[in-house]
N, C-alpha and C positions, 0 to 999 in steps of 0.2 A: 926585150923584156919588161916586162910592169910589173910593179905592188900596188893594190890595191887594199885600201881599208875601205870598210865598213859599221857603224855605232852608229847608225839612225835611232836607233830604238833602245831594245834589252838585250839584244845578241854584239858580242864585238867576234869580227869578224878579219883574217886579212886570207889574201891570196895572191898566186904568182903564176902569168900568163906570157906563154910565147906565141910565137910562129913556127907548126913543125907542118913546114911547104906551106899551103892554102890554109891549113888544116887549123886552127886555134887549140890552142894543147895548155890543159894547168898544169904546171908543178909544184903546186901545193894549194889545198883550200883547207881553211881551217877555223870554226865557229866556235868561240865558248857564250854558250849559252847562260842566261840566268833565270832561268823560268820556277827552279828551284826559290830562287831567292827571294821572286814577287807572288807565290804560289800564294802566300800567308797575308798575302795582302789585298788578292783578290784582282790584283794587274799591276799596271808596272809604273812603279815612283821615281818620277825623273830626277829629284835627288839618289838612289841607295843605285838607280842604273848608270848615273852620269860615274859615281863611284869608282862602280866595279869598270867597268872601262876606262877608266885612267889607271887604275891596279893590273886590269890583266891586257891592256894593248904592245905593252914594251918584251915581254916574253911571248906572246902569240907573234910576234912580229919577228921574232930571234928563232919560233920554235921553225915557221914556215922557210924562211929560209935555210935552216938546217935538213929539211924535208927535202926540198926543192935541189940541194946540195952545191948551194953559190954562196957569196958573200954579197954585202950591201951595195960594194963595187962593181958587183956584174949587171945591176936594176939598170936599163937606163929612163926608166918614166915611175911617176907616183901618179896614184889618184888616189880618190877617197871622197863618199858622200859627203854632197853639201845642202841636202835637202830634199824631200822636204823630210821633217820626224822630228825628236823634240831637240828644242835649241844647245842643253847644256849635252846631251850626248853628241850630236852633231859638232858639235866643238870640238870636241878630246880628237875624232879620227880624224877631220880635216888636219887641225893643228900637228896633230902627230906628224902625217903625210908631209904637210907642207915644210916640216922641220926637218924631216926627212932629205927633200929634197933640195932645201938653202944649203944641209952641209955637205951635198955631193955634187951642185949646181946642175942638178938634171930637171928636166922639164914636170910641170903639173898639172894634174887635170882635177876640177871638180865637177863632180856625177849628182845627174837627177838621178836617185833612188827610183823610182816609176823607171824611167828610161830601162835603169839595170833589168828592172824586172818586165817590161816589156819586152827587152832584146833576149831573156833570155833562156826561149827555147830555138834558139839558134846555137847556141855555143858553139855543139859541135859542128856545124856544118860549116862546109869549105865553099861555101856560095856564100854571093849580096846576101843580103838583107831585101827578102824580097817582095812585094806589095801585099799584103792582108789586111785582117780585119782582128786585132789582138783588144782583148776580155782578161781584163786586170783586176784582180781579187787582190785582198789582201786585208790586213786590222783597219789599216785607216784610210783604205782607199776602194773603190769599183768604179773600172774606167773602162769604157771602150775607145778604141781608139783607130784611127785608122793609117795604116801603115803607106806609105806609096817606096821610102825606100830610107836609107838611113838620115835620120833629122827632116825626116817631111813626114811630117804628122798632126792629124785633126781630130781633136774630140768628136766624139761620135753623138757620144753618152755618159753621162757619172751617175750620183745617187747624187737625190738632193736632201738629204740628212745622211743616217748612218749608213758608213761602208756594209757590205756581207759584213765581211770578218769581226767588225762592231757588233752587229745587233746579231751574230751567234755567241761570241761573248758575254754580252748582256742578255740574252738568253738563258746563260750557260747558269751566268747567279740566278736567274729566280727561280729554274730548277734546280736550286744549290749543286752543283755542279764543279768540280775544283776548275783551278783557273790555268790553260785556257781553257775557255768555253768551246770552241770548234770543234778540238777532237775526242769529246767527251759528247758530246751530243750527236755525231756522225757515229760513233759507239752502241749509245744509246737507244737510235735510232732504227739500226739494223735487226732490233728486237719486236718495233713498234708497225701497227697500222697508218700510213703515210695518209689515210681519209679516214682517220678518225673525229681529226675537229676539221671545219671547213675555213681558215684561214686565209684573209686574204693576201691576192696578189694584186697589190696598187701596180698603175699604169699600164697594167699588162697588154689593153689593148688599143693605147695609145699610137701614133705612128712615128714616133720617133725614140732616141736610146737611152734617154734618163730612167733611171729608178727609186721603188722609196720602199725603206723597210721601217721606219717606223713606226707607221699601222699596226705593222703586221705584228711587231714588240709588242708596242698595247695591246692585240688582240690576245697573244701569249698571256701577258700577264694577267689582262680580265679570264681566261678563261681557269688558272689557275684558282683563279682567290674561288670563283665558282663550285672546284672539285672540293669535296672534306678531307681528301688524301691525295695531293695533288702527287708523289712520289711512286704511289702506284699505276699512276696514268703518263707514268714518265716516259717508257719509249712511244708512248701513240701521242705526244704530245711534241718530243724530239723529231720524231717521224716527219708529223703533222708540217713543223714550221720549218724545217729546212726542206721538203718538197715545194714546199711554196716558197723559198727562196730560190733554192733552183730550176723550179719551173719559169719564173723570173725572169732568171740569167737566159736560160738558154732561150723560153721564146724569143725577150730583147736580142739577143745574139743573134738567135738565125735570120730575124726580121730586119735588121743592118746591114747583116751578110746580102743577103736580099735583094734589099733597096738600095744598094751601092755595087752591087754586082761583084762581090770577091768570092774568092774562090777556095781561099784560104783563112782559116779561125783559125788561131795560137790562144791559150788557156795556160796564163800563170800567174804567180804572186801567191799566199800562202794558203789563201781558202780553193787552190788549184791540185793541193796537195789529195783533195772533196774527195773517194772512191766514185760515190755516188753523180757529185757533176759529174767527171771524166766520163762516166757511164752514159749518165743521161743526155752528155752535150755530144758523145760518140753519137748515139742513136739518132738523135736528131739534125747531127751533119749525113751521118751516112742514107736515108730520108732524103735529104738534099741537091747528094749526090756533093757536097762538098769537103773540101779535105781538113782535117783538124792536127794539129802540131801541140801534143802536150808537152810541160818544160819538162826535163828530167828529178827525179824525184829532190832529189839532194840540191833543189835551184830554186826549190818553190819558199819556201821558207826564208828570212833575211840572210843572207850571203855575201861574202867580198866576191865570188868569184864571174857573178853579176857585174860587179863593179869593176872589176879586171878585165871584164869580156869589150865590157862599153868604152873603156878609158882607154881599153886596144884600139876599136875601130876610130875613137876621137884623134885619138895618137896616129894614124894613117894618114887623116883626113881633114883634121882640121888644127889651126894654132895651139899653143898651151893655153893655158889662164896665169893669167897673173898671181903673182904669191900676197897681194894684195885680197883674192879672191876670196869672200865671207859665207862663210851660210845664210842657207835661207830655209828658214821654219816650215815657209809655205809655199815651195817654188814650184809652180808650175811644170806641167808634160808638154802643153798643147794647148 
C-alpha cells in the first residue's frame, strides 16, 4: 500500500494504491485544482501555486486516508513527484512525502512526472509494461518514447521549441480565450473549418520524431493580424490550428511506429484528452493495423494516481531513494 503526492505545477493531488492480486487498485485519488485561481493571470503563477499547495496538501492527505478507510500506519511506502516541474511547487510535495516517510520509518520513492504520464495507460492492467511507442503530450512536454519494458526507455523524438499543450495555451491567448487554452480551442474548433487557413506543419515529412510548433504559433498570429475582426473567424482559426497540431502529432507518431516496428501506441498527457486527437490517432492506427491504447480520462491531466502507480512499480522492482533525494525541475525521462 503506497501513498503518492503530485505537485509539479498547479494541481495538488494525493492517491493511495495497492495490489488486488496482480491488478493495481486505487483506494483513493484526489485532485485539488487551481485553474480558477490562475485563470485571472492567464497562466500559472509559481508563487501563487506554491502557496496553495502548502495550504491544501495536509487536508488532502487526510481526506485520501479517510476515503481509503485506512490510517497513516497502514501505508507501507511513500512517493512524490521530484521533477520535471516548477521548483517551488515540487518542493512542497516532495518535502511533505519525505516528512511522512521519515516520521513513519517507511521507504520513499522520487518519481519522474513524465514517467507517470508514460505509464498511465497501463494503470488498470494486470500485465507487465509491454513493448510500445508512447506519445506523451502535455503543457510542458511533447515526447515520443520507445518503451521496451519498465525503466527501459529511449527517446525517439520531442519538440524543439513549444510543447503541444503550450502552443494550445499561447494560441488561446492570441484568440482571447480563457485559460487554459487547450479545451477552449477544442470547443471552438468543433464549429470551424479545419481547412479555412493553411497553417504549416513543420518537419512533418522528415524521417525523425522531432516536432516544432513555434512556426505554427507565429502563423496564427500573422493570420489574426490580417483579419479586420478575428473573433468572427474564431471557429475557423481554432479548427485550422488544431488540425495542424494533430496532423503533425499523428503523422510523426505513425512514422516512428512503422520505422521501429511497434504494434502498440499509447497516448497520454493533458493533451491526450483532446477528442479530435483521439479520433485522428485511432483512425490512423486502424489504417496501419496498429493497436492504440488511450489513457483513462481521469489520468490524462496531472494527477497522483499515475505517480502512485509508477511508485508501486518502483517499490516492486528497485531500491528506495535516499531521503536526501531532491527535486530536479528539468528531470529527463530518456
